[in-house]
N, C-alpha and C positions, 0 to 999 in steps of 0.2 A: 504494499499502500503507499502513499507518494505521500508525505506528509504535509500539510498545509502547508503552502509558498512553495512550494520541493516545483511545484509545476511550472510550465511558458517562464521561467530564469527568472523568477521574484526575490529567493531565496538569495539568488548566490549574485541577484543584485545588491539587494541589501550590503554582506559580506562586502561590496567591493567598494560600499559609501563607505566615503570617509567625512568620519561625525565630526559635529563639532558640538565639542562635550561645554553647554555657557554655564554651566552654574555645578564647581568641582573646586576640591581643595587639593592638595601637595599631600606628596606623598609618609609619610614616614625613613627621618635620616641615618636612624640609631637598628641596631634588632632591638626586636621584639618578644620575649621571653610567652612562654600560653598565657597567663592569665591576662593578659596586655592585651593579646588578640583578641580571646575571648570576649574580653568587655567589648572592645568593639565593635564585635558583632551583637551587641544589644546598643541599638542606638535611645531610647527610653532612660532608664534604667543609670541615673548617675551615680550612682555608690558601686563601689566594688562587686562585682557578685560573688554572694553568696560560696556556689559551685561557679566556679567558673569553665567544669567541661559541661554544664547546662542547656552552655551558648552552643555546642554544635548539635542537639534536639529543637533545630527553628530549621522553615525553611531555609532561613539563612545559610545556616551551620552546615547541611544538605547539599547549596546550589555549589559553596566551596566547593565543597570533595566530587562533584559532578567533572564541573565544567573549569575549576582552574587544576585541579590536582596532575592531569593529564600533560599543563607545560611546566608542571616540575619533576617531569619522570615520572609518574606517576601511573598506575591505570583509575579507572575511574569507581568512587565508593571509597578511599581506600579509608580502614578507621582514622577518626582524630586522632590520636598518637603518632602510627604513622607521619601522618601528613605532617604533625607539627615536628617529627622527629627529620625529613627531608625540609624544610623549611628551615629550620636551622643550621643543619647543613650547608643550604647555600648560600644566607646569609640574609638580611633588608635587602638589600643593593641587586642584589642578582635576583632574590624573587620580583620587587620593583620590575626590572627590566626586560622579565620573560612578561609578566601580565600586562602590564600596560605595553609591551610594545604588540599583545595581539589584541586592541584594541581598536589602531587603525584607525584613530581620532587625529584630524589635522589642525584643530585650532582646540586649547585648552585655553575658561574662563576663569581667571584663579581670581577666588576670595581671599584674599593676603591678611582680609582683619581676624579671622581665627586659623594661627600658625600654629603655636606647645610644637615647635621640633618637628613640622615637617618644611618638605620641600616649597622653590623658593617657584612662582612663574616658569622661569626660564630652568629651575634644575628639571622640577618635570617635566619639559620638554624633550630636554637631555635623555632622560631616559624612558619616555614613550613619542619619542617623535614629534613633529609637530612642532606648532607653535604657543607660547607662553603666552598670554597676556592680563593684565591687573584686572578685577572688578572689588573695588573703594569704597571697606565697610566705614558708611556713616560714623556707627555710635563710636569703631574705633578712633577713630579721625578725630571725632570731638575730645578725646579721653587725651589724647594728647596734646589739642589746644588747649587742655582747660591750664595746666601746670604754669603754661609760659604767660597768657594773658594779667594783668598789673590790675586791671581794672574788669571788672565783669558786665562793666555796661556795655563794655566791646564787641559784647560775645558774637553778638549776631554777624557784626561788623567783621570779626575776624573769620569766624565759622566760615560765610561765604565767601572769601578768600583764598583762605584754605583748599572750600572744594571745587572752587574756579583751579585755582593749580590745577590740581589733580584730575579733572576733567582736560585736560592737555594731553597725561601720559592715562589714564588709566579708557575700557572700552565702554564703561557703565558704576554704574554707585547700586548698593546692599543696604538691607534696613534692615537688621533684627528686630521691631520693634517690636515684630508678638511676643518676643521673649521679653523685653524689656516692659511695655506697658500693657503689651494686646491692644486690639483694634479696636474694643468699646469703648476707646474715646473720644473727645473733642478731634477730629479730623481737619477745619479750618485752622486756616492761617494764624497762631496766637500776637496778639497782639504787642509793638517792641517792651512796652514796662513790662511783660507778664512773664517771655526772655529773661528780661533784663532781671525782674526780680529771680525766677528761676536759675539762671548763671550762678547772681552772688549766695543765696541758698547751696548750689553743687561746689561752689569756688569753697563755699568754710567748711566743707567734707574732708580737701584737700590730708595727709598723711602725709609726710618725708616726701613731699612733692610730685607725688602718684595722687594723679583723680580716682573717686569710685568710681562703681559703675554706678555707668548713666541708665539712669531707670526713669526719668524724671518725663512725664508726658508733655509740657511744650517746650522744651527740649527737647528732645525726639519727634515732633511733631515739626517742630525748625525747621531742622533738619532735613526730610523730605524734600522741601517746598523750597530748600539752598538746592540740593539736586534735582529737583526741576526746574528750576532755571535753565542748570544748563543742555537742556534737552541730552542730554546721556540716558538709556536705557537704567529704568529703577525696578533693581531685584527687591523680590519682599519677600520674607522667608515663611511660609504659611502651612496652617494642620503642622503632619506628624513632625514630631520633635520629643526632645526630651523632658522631661517632668518639671523639670525648673519652667518651662510655660502652662497654663492654662488653655487646654486645647478648647477650650467654649467658646475662648474672646478672640480666638484666630480663624472663625469660620472665615472668608474670603466677600459671601453678604455683606457682610457689617463693614466692608471696603466702597458700597456702595456709592458713600455721598462723596468721600473722595475723591472716587471715579468721575464725580458731574459736575466736580470742578474744572474752570474754566484754567488753571493750572496744567492741567493732568493734557489736554489738549495737544495731539501729537507726540505728545512721549511714550514711547511702548512701557508700558508696565508689568514686571514678570513675576505672575507669580509662581514660589518655586514650592515644587510638592505635594500641594495639595491636599493628599493621601489624607484622612480620606473624604474631602471634600470638590474631591476633582469634581465633579460635579454640577457643583455652585459656580468653581470656579468657569467648566464651560461656558455657562450658562452669560457669565459677568464679559466673558474674551464673544459670545453671541451678539451682546449688550451696548458694547466698549470697543468699539477697533482697538483703542491702545492697548488692550487688554490680550496678555500670549500668557499661556500656560505653563510646567511641566510634569510627568509625575516623577522622576528622580527621585531619589533615595526610594521612594515605593517598591520602586523595581528589583531591588538585589535583597531587598528586605522579603520580597513578597513569595523571591526564589517561582519554583515552577508558578505562584499563582496571579507573577506579574501577569500576562496578556490580558485577564480580565481589567485589571489597573490600566492598564495600556489603552483598551477598548471604547472602555467609561472616557476615557480623556478623546477621544475621534466621535464620539455623538453630539454633542447642540456645540465645541468647540467651532468654529473655521478652521480648513484645515493650518490656513498661513498662520496661523497667530498658536500651534502647536510648538512646539521646541523638544528637542532629547536635551536630557542632562542625567549626571551620575550623584551630582551630591556626592560626591567618593571624598572619602575625607583618612588618612592615616595609611590603616594597610592594602597591599596593590591589588588583596582579592576585592575591594568593594570599583576598584578603579575600571577592573576588569569586569566583573559582574554588569557594572551601570552595562556597560556597552554589551554585551553578548548575551542579559538579560532582553532588553530592550531589541535587540536583531529579533534572537528568538519568536520574540513577543507580538511585532511587526509581519514577522513573514508566517504565523499562524491564525494571527488574527485578520489582516488583509487577505488571507491566501487563505481565507475558508468564505471569505467575499467574493472571492477571486472564482471560487469555487461551484460557489450558490446560486451564479452569473449575476451575482446583485451589483458587483463592480468591473473594469476592463481589467485588464493587468496590466495595460499602459498605464490605467487612475492610480493603480494600487503603486506601481514605481516612482507616478510620477509625486507622490503622498507621501510616498517612505524618500523620499529625496529634500521633499518642502520640510517634513521634522528633522529631518535627519541632521541635516545643511545648511537649507537653503533660506529656513526662514532668519534663523538666526547672520548667517551674512550678514540678508539686508538689515536685521534689525537693531544692530550693531556696528551696523558699517565698514565688514571686514574687509568687502574687496577693493 
Protein backbone atom coordinates (compact mmCIF):
# COMPACT_ATOMS: atom_id res chain seq x y z
CA UNK A 1 0.00 0.00 0.00
CA UNK A 2 1.38 3.40 -0.96
CA UNK A 3 1.47 5.76 2.04
CA UNK A 4 -0.39 9.09 1.75
CA UNK A 5 1.86 11.59 0.03
CA UNK A 6 3.78 8.85 -1.74
CA UNK A 7 1.70 9.19 -4.86
CA UNK A 8 2.50 11.81 -7.49
CA UNK A 9 5.81 12.62 -5.81
CA UNK A 10 4.30 14.76 -3.02
CA UNK A 11 6.43 13.16 -0.31
CA UNK A 12 9.53 13.57 -2.47
CA UNK A 13 8.64 17.22 -3.06
CA UNK A 14 8.41 17.78 0.69
CA UNK A 15 11.74 16.06 1.28
CA UNK A 16 13.49 18.27 -1.25
CA UNK A 17 11.85 21.49 -0.03
CA UNK A 18 14.37 23.66 1.84
CA UNK A 19 12.47 25.04 4.82
CA UNK A 20 12.53 28.44 6.49
CA UNK A 21 12.33 27.80 10.24
CA UNK A 22 10.80 31.14 11.15
CA UNK A 23 10.93 30.62 14.92
CA UNK A 24 13.73 28.64 16.51
CA UNK A 25 16.43 28.80 19.17
CA UNK A 26 20.00 27.54 19.24
CA UNK A 27 21.34 24.12 20.17
CA UNK A 28 23.24 23.21 23.31
CA UNK A 29 26.92 24.10 23.18
CA UNK A 30 28.00 21.63 25.88
CA UNK A 31 27.42 17.91 26.39
CA UNK A 32 24.23 17.04 28.25
CA UNK A 33 23.62 14.17 30.63
CA UNK A 34 20.54 11.95 30.69
CA UNK A 35 18.68 14.09 33.23
CA UNK A 36 19.17 17.32 31.28
CA UNK A 37 18.00 15.68 28.07
CA UNK A 38 14.93 14.22 29.77
CA UNK A 39 13.95 17.59 31.21
CA UNK A 40 14.28 19.16 27.76
CA UNK A 41 11.72 16.63 26.57
CA UNK A 42 9.13 18.13 28.95
CA UNK A 43 8.00 21.64 28.03
CA UNK A 44 5.41 22.29 30.71
CA UNK A 45 7.13 21.20 33.94
CA UNK A 46 9.64 23.84 35.01
CA UNK A 47 10.87 21.74 37.95
CA UNK A 48 13.34 18.88 37.46
CA UNK A 49 11.51 15.65 36.68
CA UNK A 50 11.29 13.37 39.70
CA UNK A 51 11.86 10.39 37.39
CA UNK A 52 13.79 11.45 34.24
CA UNK A 53 13.06 8.10 32.58
CA UNK A 54 9.38 9.10 32.39
CA UNK A 55 10.23 11.60 29.61
CA UNK A 56 10.81 8.70 27.24
CA UNK A 57 7.27 7.37 27.69
CA UNK A 58 5.77 10.24 25.70
CA UNK A 59 4.99 10.92 22.07
CA UNK A 60 8.19 12.98 21.89
CA UNK A 61 10.28 10.24 23.51
CA UNK A 62 8.98 7.68 21.05
CA UNK A 63 9.58 10.04 18.10
CA UNK A 64 13.20 10.56 19.16
CA UNK A 65 13.79 6.81 19.24
CA UNK A 66 12.10 6.34 15.86
CA UNK A 67 13.47 9.24 13.79
CA UNK A 68 16.68 10.40 15.47
CA UNK A 69 18.20 7.03 16.35
CA UNK A 70 19.06 6.03 12.73
CA UNK A 71 21.07 9.23 12.30
CA UNK A 72 23.17 8.17 15.28
CA UNK A 73 23.88 4.75 13.69
CA UNK A 74 21.19 2.92 15.65
CA UNK A 75 18.19 0.88 14.53
CA UNK A 76 14.82 2.60 14.96
CA UNK A 77 13.21 2.27 18.39
CA UNK A 78 16.27 1.42 20.52
CA UNK A 79 15.92 1.29 24.27
CA UNK A 80 16.39 4.72 25.85
CA UNK A 81 19.54 3.48 27.58
CA UNK A 82 21.03 2.45 24.22
CA UNK A 83 20.16 5.81 22.69
CA UNK A 84 21.67 7.73 25.61
CA UNK A 85 24.85 5.66 25.52
CA UNK A 86 25.35 6.30 21.81
CA UNK A 87 24.57 9.98 22.24
CA UNK A 88 27.24 10.26 24.94
CA UNK A 89 29.77 8.46 22.73
CA UNK A 90 29.27 10.97 19.90
CA UNK A 91 29.13 14.11 22.04
CA UNK A 92 26.77 17.07 21.72
CA UNK A 93 28.46 18.74 18.76
CA UNK A 94 28.48 15.62 16.59
CA UNK A 95 24.89 14.78 17.55
CA UNK A 96 23.86 18.31 16.58
CA UNK A 97 25.77 18.15 13.30
CA UNK A 98 24.10 14.89 12.29
CA UNK A 99 20.59 15.84 13.34
CA UNK A 100 20.66 19.40 11.99
CA UNK A 101 22.10 18.23 8.70
CA UNK A 102 18.98 16.14 8.27
CA UNK A 103 16.58 19.09 8.56
CA UNK A 104 17.19 20.69 5.13
CA UNK A 105 16.61 24.21 6.48
CA UNK A 106 17.81 27.16 4.42
CA UNK A 107 17.08 29.93 6.94
CA UNK A 108 17.01 29.83 10.74
CA UNK A 109 15.19 32.81 12.30
CA UNK A 110 16.58 32.63 15.82
CA UNK A 111 15.06 34.20 18.92
CA UNK A 112 18.21 35.34 20.71
CA UNK A 113 16.41 36.53 23.85
CA UNK A 114 16.47 33.07 25.40
CA UNK A 115 20.05 31.87 25.17
CA UNK A 116 20.96 29.75 28.23
CA UNK A 117 24.09 28.17 26.75
CA UNK A 118 22.60 27.93 23.26
CA UNK A 119 24.38 28.54 19.98
CA UNK A 120 24.10 31.85 18.17
CA UNK A 121 22.27 32.20 14.84
CA UNK A 122 25.61 31.87 13.07
CA UNK A 123 26.55 28.88 15.22
CA UNK A 124 23.28 27.14 14.43
CA UNK A 125 23.79 27.71 10.71
CA UNK A 126 27.39 26.49 10.93
CA UNK A 127 26.13 23.14 12.20
CA UNK A 128 22.97 22.84 10.15
CA UNK A 129 23.78 24.73 6.98
CA UNK A 130 21.84 27.65 5.59
CA UNK A 131 21.72 31.15 7.05
CA UNK A 132 21.13 32.24 10.63
CA UNK A 133 19.10 35.41 11.16
CA UNK A 134 18.14 37.22 14.36
CA UNK A 135 14.74 37.75 15.96
CA UNK A 136 15.04 40.27 18.83
CA UNK A 137 13.02 39.61 21.97
CA UNK A 138 11.47 42.85 23.22
CA UNK A 139 11.44 42.00 26.93
CA UNK A 140 15.14 41.08 26.87
CA UNK A 141 15.95 44.32 25.06
CA UNK A 142 14.04 46.23 27.75
CA UNK A 143 15.80 44.44 30.60
CA UNK A 144 19.17 45.27 29.07
CA UNK A 145 18.21 48.94 28.72
CA UNK A 146 16.87 49.66 32.20
CA UNK A 147 20.19 49.70 34.12
CA UNK A 148 21.62 52.25 31.64
CA UNK A 149 18.94 54.90 32.28
CA UNK A 150 19.61 57.82 34.62
CA UNK A 151 15.99 58.98 34.52
CA UNK A 152 13.17 56.46 34.04
CA UNK A 153 11.10 59.27 32.52
CA UNK A 154 13.29 58.77 29.44
CA UNK A 155 12.18 55.17 29.14
CA UNK A 156 9.78 55.45 26.19
CA UNK A 157 12.15 57.42 23.96
CA UNK A 158 15.19 55.36 24.91
CA UNK A 159 13.43 52.06 24.31
CA UNK A 160 12.01 53.23 20.98
CA UNK A 161 15.54 54.17 19.91
CA UNK A 162 16.83 50.72 20.93
CA UNK A 163 14.09 49.05 18.94
CA UNK A 164 14.78 51.18 15.87
CA UNK A 165 18.47 50.32 16.09
CA UNK A 166 17.70 46.61 16.47
CA UNK A 167 15.42 46.75 13.43
CA UNK A 168 18.48 47.51 11.28
CA UNK A 169 20.06 44.14 12.09
CA UNK A 170 17.14 41.79 12.76
CA UNK A 171 14.38 40.36 10.59
CA UNK A 172 11.68 40.64 13.25
CA UNK A 173 10.74 41.06 16.89
CA UNK A 174 9.19 38.73 19.44
CA UNK A 175 7.25 39.35 22.63
CA UNK A 176 6.62 36.89 25.43
CA UNK A 177 3.71 38.94 26.77
CA UNK A 178 2.00 35.56 27.17
CA UNK A 179 4.43 34.69 29.96
CA UNK A 180 4.78 38.12 31.48
CA UNK A 181 1.14 39.17 31.91
CA UNK A 182 -1.05 37.28 29.43
CA UNK A 183 -3.39 38.78 26.85
CA UNK A 184 -6.26 39.65 29.21
CA UNK A 185 -4.85 43.15 29.82
CA UNK A 186 -5.45 46.56 28.27
CA UNK A 187 -3.76 46.27 24.87
CA UNK A 188 -4.34 49.89 23.82
CA UNK A 189 -1.27 52.17 23.64
CA UNK A 190 -0.57 53.29 27.22
CA UNK A 191 -0.41 56.99 28.03
CA UNK A 192 3.12 58.48 28.27
CA UNK A 193 2.55 59.35 31.94
CA UNK A 194 1.61 55.76 32.72
CA UNK A 195 4.71 54.47 30.93
CA UNK A 196 6.98 56.84 32.86
CA UNK A 197 5.41 55.84 36.19
CA UNK A 198 5.71 52.15 35.38
CA UNK A 199 9.37 52.65 34.46
CA UNK A 200 9.99 54.39 37.79
CA UNK A 201 8.46 51.44 39.68
CA UNK A 202 10.49 48.98 37.66
CA UNK A 203 13.77 50.87 38.10
CA UNK A 204 13.22 50.92 41.87
CA UNK A 205 13.66 47.15 41.81
CA UNK A 206 17.18 47.23 40.33
CA UNK A 207 19.51 45.00 42.28
CA UNK A 208 23.28 45.01 41.73
CA UNK A 209 22.73 46.80 38.44
CA UNK A 210 20.47 44.09 37.03
CA UNK A 211 16.86 44.62 36.01
CA UNK A 212 14.18 42.46 37.57
CA UNK A 213 12.04 40.40 35.19
CA UNK A 214 9.79 42.70 33.18
CA UNK A 215 6.19 41.78 33.89
CA UNK A 216 4.50 45.18 34.07
CA UNK A 217 1.68 45.18 31.49
CA UNK A 218 2.09 48.89 30.78
CA UNK A 219 5.72 48.52 29.75
CA UNK A 220 5.21 45.22 27.94
CA UNK A 221 2.34 46.65 25.87
CA UNK A 222 4.29 49.85 25.24
CA UNK A 223 7.03 47.66 23.80
CA UNK A 224 4.63 46.06 21.34
CA UNK A 225 3.82 49.43 19.83
CA UNK A 226 7.49 50.38 19.61
CA UNK A 227 8.04 47.24 17.56
CA UNK A 228 4.95 47.79 15.41
CA UNK A 229 6.27 51.21 14.40
CA UNK A 230 9.28 49.56 12.73
CA UNK A 231 6.92 47.57 10.46
CA UNK A 232 9.00 44.45 11.08
CA UNK A 233 7.08 41.20 11.71
CA UNK A 234 6.03 40.82 15.35
CA UNK A 235 6.02 37.32 16.82
CA UNK A 236 3.77 36.54 19.79
CA UNK A 237 3.95 33.35 21.84
CA UNK A 238 0.45 31.84 21.93
CA UNK A 239 -0.86 28.81 23.77
CA UNK A 240 1.27 25.85 24.88
CA UNK A 241 4.27 26.62 27.02
CA UNK A 242 5.57 25.91 30.48
CA UNK A 243 3.53 26.29 33.65
CA UNK A 244 4.83 29.82 34.27
CA UNK A 245 2.05 31.02 31.99
CA UNK A 246 -1.70 30.85 32.51
CA UNK A 247 -2.89 28.90 29.47
CA UNK A 248 -6.41 30.32 29.77
CA UNK A 249 -5.05 33.87 29.41
CA UNK A 250 -3.12 33.22 26.19
CA UNK A 251 -6.01 32.32 23.91
CA UNK A 252 -5.28 34.37 20.77
CA UNK A 253 -8.91 35.53 20.61
CA UNK A 254 -7.96 37.86 23.47
CA UNK A 255 -5.76 39.70 20.95
CA UNK A 256 -8.73 40.71 18.79
CA UNK A 257 -8.88 44.32 20.00
CA UNK A 258 -5.15 44.74 19.38
CA UNK A 259 -5.49 43.34 15.87
CA UNK A 260 -8.26 45.84 15.11
CA UNK A 261 -6.02 48.80 15.87
CA UNK A 262 -4.64 50.95 13.02
CA UNK A 263 -1.07 50.53 14.27
CA UNK A 264 -1.24 46.86 13.25
CA UNK A 265 -2.38 47.46 9.67
CA UNK A 266 0.13 46.01 7.25
CA UNK A 267 2.47 44.59 9.92
CA UNK A 268 2.78 40.78 9.91
CA UNK A 269 1.71 39.43 13.31
CA UNK A 270 3.04 35.91 13.78
CA UNK A 271 1.10 33.72 16.23
CA UNK A 272 3.55 31.08 17.39
CA UNK A 273 2.72 27.48 18.43
CA UNK A 274 -1.00 28.15 18.98
CA UNK A 275 -1.79 24.65 20.39
CA UNK A 276 -4.47 24.04 21.66
CA UNK A 277 -5.83 27.23 20.09
CA UNK A 278 -4.82 26.57 16.47
CA UNK A 279 -8.44 26.84 15.30
CA UNK A 280 -8.84 30.18 17.07
CA UNK A 281 -5.65 31.37 15.38
CA UNK A 282 -7.01 30.16 12.05
CA UNK A 283 -10.11 32.28 12.51
CA UNK A 284 -7.97 35.34 13.27
CA UNK A 285 -5.87 34.68 10.16
CA UNK A 286 -9.05 34.67 8.08
CA UNK A 287 -10.34 37.82 9.81
CA UNK A 288 -7.10 39.83 9.67
CA UNK A 289 -4.67 39.68 6.72
CA UNK A 290 -1.82 40.61 9.04
CA UNK A 291 -2.20 37.45 11.14
CA UNK A 292 0.01 34.45 10.39
CA UNK A 293 0.27 31.26 12.41
CA UNK A 294 2.33 28.15 12.91
CA UNK A 295 2.04 25.00 15.00
CA UNK A 296 5.72 24.73 15.82
CA UNK A 297 6.63 23.17 19.17
CA UNK A 298 3.38 21.20 19.07
CA UNK A 299 4.58 19.08 16.15
CA UNK A 300 7.48 17.44 17.95
CA UNK A 301 5.69 17.15 21.30
CA UNK A 302 2.70 15.46 19.62
CA UNK A 303 4.92 13.02 17.74
CA UNK A 304 2.78 10.47 15.89
CA UNK A 305 -0.26 12.70 16.49
CA UNK A 306 1.28 15.70 14.69
CA UNK A 307 -0.84 15.23 11.53
CA UNK A 308 -3.91 16.26 13.51
CA UNK A 309 -2.58 19.65 14.55
CA UNK A 310 -1.11 20.27 11.08
CA UNK A 311 -4.49 19.49 9.50
CA UNK A 312 -6.29 21.84 11.89
CA UNK A 313 -3.86 24.64 11.03
CA UNK A 314 -5.02 24.30 7.41
CA UNK A 315 -8.74 24.59 8.10
CA UNK A 316 -9.83 28.25 8.22
CA UNK A 317 -6.53 30.05 7.77
CA UNK A 318 -5.64 31.23 4.26
CA UNK A 319 -2.74 29.07 3.14
CA UNK A 320 -0.58 32.13 2.48
CA UNK A 321 -0.72 32.94 6.21
CA UNK A 322 0.46 29.59 7.60
CA UNK A 323 4.19 29.08 8.28
CA UNK A 324 6.57 26.33 9.34
CA UNK A 325 8.56 26.56 12.56
CA UNK A 326 10.13 24.14 15.00
CA UNK A 327 10.60 26.38 18.09
CA UNK A 328 13.35 23.93 18.94
CA UNK A 329 15.73 24.87 21.76
CA UNK A 330 18.59 22.92 23.31
CA UNK A 331 18.90 19.30 22.14
CA UNK A 332 19.17 19.01 18.37
CA UNK A 333 16.61 16.20 18.49
CA UNK A 334 13.95 18.92 18.71
CA UNK A 335 15.27 20.76 15.64
CA UNK A 336 15.35 17.53 13.66
CA UNK A 337 11.90 16.38 14.73
CA UNK A 338 10.35 19.77 14.05
CA UNK A 339 11.23 19.35 10.37
CA UNK A 340 10.84 15.57 10.15
CA UNK A 341 7.39 15.40 11.73
CA UNK A 342 6.13 18.46 9.83
CA UNK A 343 7.13 16.87 6.53
CA UNK A 344 5.56 13.56 7.53
CA UNK A 345 2.37 15.28 8.62
CA UNK A 346 2.08 17.42 5.49
CA UNK A 347 2.63 14.37 3.28
CA UNK A 348 -0.05 12.44 5.16
CA UNK A 349 -2.58 15.28 5.36
CA UNK A 350 -2.19 16.75 1.88
CA UNK A 351 -1.63 13.33 0.35
CA UNK A 352 -4.87 12.11 1.87
CA UNK A 353 -6.76 15.03 0.34
CA UNK A 354 -5.17 14.35 -3.04
CA UNK A 355 -6.05 10.66 -2.90
CA UNK A 356 -9.63 11.50 -1.94
CA UNK A 357 -9.89 13.71 -5.01
CA UNK A 358 -10.44 16.86 -2.94
CA UNK A 359 -7.15 18.50 -3.96
CA UNK A 360 -4.99 18.32 -7.06
CA UNK A 361 -1.40 17.23 -6.59
CA UNK A 362 -0.23 20.54 -8.07
CA UNK A 363 -2.17 22.47 -5.45
CA UNK A 364 -0.80 20.22 -2.69
CA UNK A 365 2.78 20.84 -3.81
CA UNK A 366 2.14 24.57 -4.08
CA UNK A 367 0.62 24.83 -0.60
CA UNK A 368 3.45 22.77 0.89
CA UNK A 369 5.94 25.20 -0.65
CA UNK A 370 4.01 28.24 0.59
CA UNK A 371 3.87 26.97 4.18
CA UNK A 372 7.36 25.51 4.32
CA UNK A 373 9.24 28.33 2.65
CA UNK A 374 7.61 31.04 0.58
CA UNK A 375 5.26 32.61 3.14
CA UNK A 376 8.16 33.23 5.53
CA UNK A 377 10.41 34.57 2.79
CA UNK A 378 7.72 37.08 1.85
CA UNK A 379 6.66 38.10 5.38
CA UNK A 380 10.24 38.57 6.63
CA UNK A 381 11.48 40.04 3.31
CA UNK A 382 14.21 37.41 3.01
CA UNK A 383 14.58 37.64 -0.77
